[in-house]
C-alpha angles and dihedrals in degrees: 000000000000090000090050093054092045091051092047092049091050091050092048092050091049091051092049093049092045092049092049090050091051092049091048090049092049091051093054120089114244120264105253114226115188119194118198105203147146136208087227093061116093093203094051104076092074090053091045089054091048091051089051089052090052090050091053100041111026116070089175092061131072104205117194129181117214111193110209129211106222094087093053097094095050100083106296127051108215107233090212099047115130126193087215089058090054090049091050092052092048090051089053091049090056092048099043102037107008088238130108090221116121134183142182136269095030126156121200114198118210089335096284110076136032141200140175103283095232094050097099096180094052094045094047090048090051091050091051091048096047107129118248103227122194105287118255109199110236133164135184118193135175113246111182107290093351145048131252114215125191127180120185127219117272147140112308112181087176135009115278129208120233108222123188118202130192116198142173116233097221144351132180115211129185106213113216102183144018130039093330096044112156095016125123108218124202110199130182138208094006111189111232100174139021117197127181112219099185132258136318116210101178100285123113114261139179131194140180112213137176119256110269124217111291141067097255133028140219135174128209130200103209128183120222090255089061097255115141108231098180141352135193136183126212117245118264096246131044118265121222 
């Protein structure tokens, strides 16, 4: 009987700890992983596949693919390339290395560290090491033909930019020319629009915005040093 009670108590304690860990995980914002890639880059498909794996298997990660423009004149113009994606990568280069030099495939983790996008070990280590900043409550919800954004009050040692992203969950492209000629590429969470929504300085705010280009939507709260303070994704179905 004593062994039974000890075993039951141990199981109850395990369930409580596990439940608390799940609740804590759910309260944390996702780790944002940004891949800078191009369909014209022969070393990018492995990174694209890795990002797709993260999208399928890691609920604690928000993976986003930013297709850059500087490969477009080298044999294959990427149909998803955005000048704003190239500008975003160059801004990261200045912050992370102090150099304007950029490369593909590059992954930037939570806006403060980077790795070669196909280097799984380095990227996974950076995700695990991503700092857990004080949570800023933030929600993004579909409202008819628009989005409702709310950001709660919280500590703001410096102003943060509010960045709205529209993205497509998956596309399959057959590449006809260039370094990947003849390959069929499956790419995930492709960013189709980047919209600045102003600054957050610690006060609560709410906004109604039009739907940007893309099938799904996310919002980032990003400090001027690049660090991602908070992130939220709109629900899959419209809310009334």
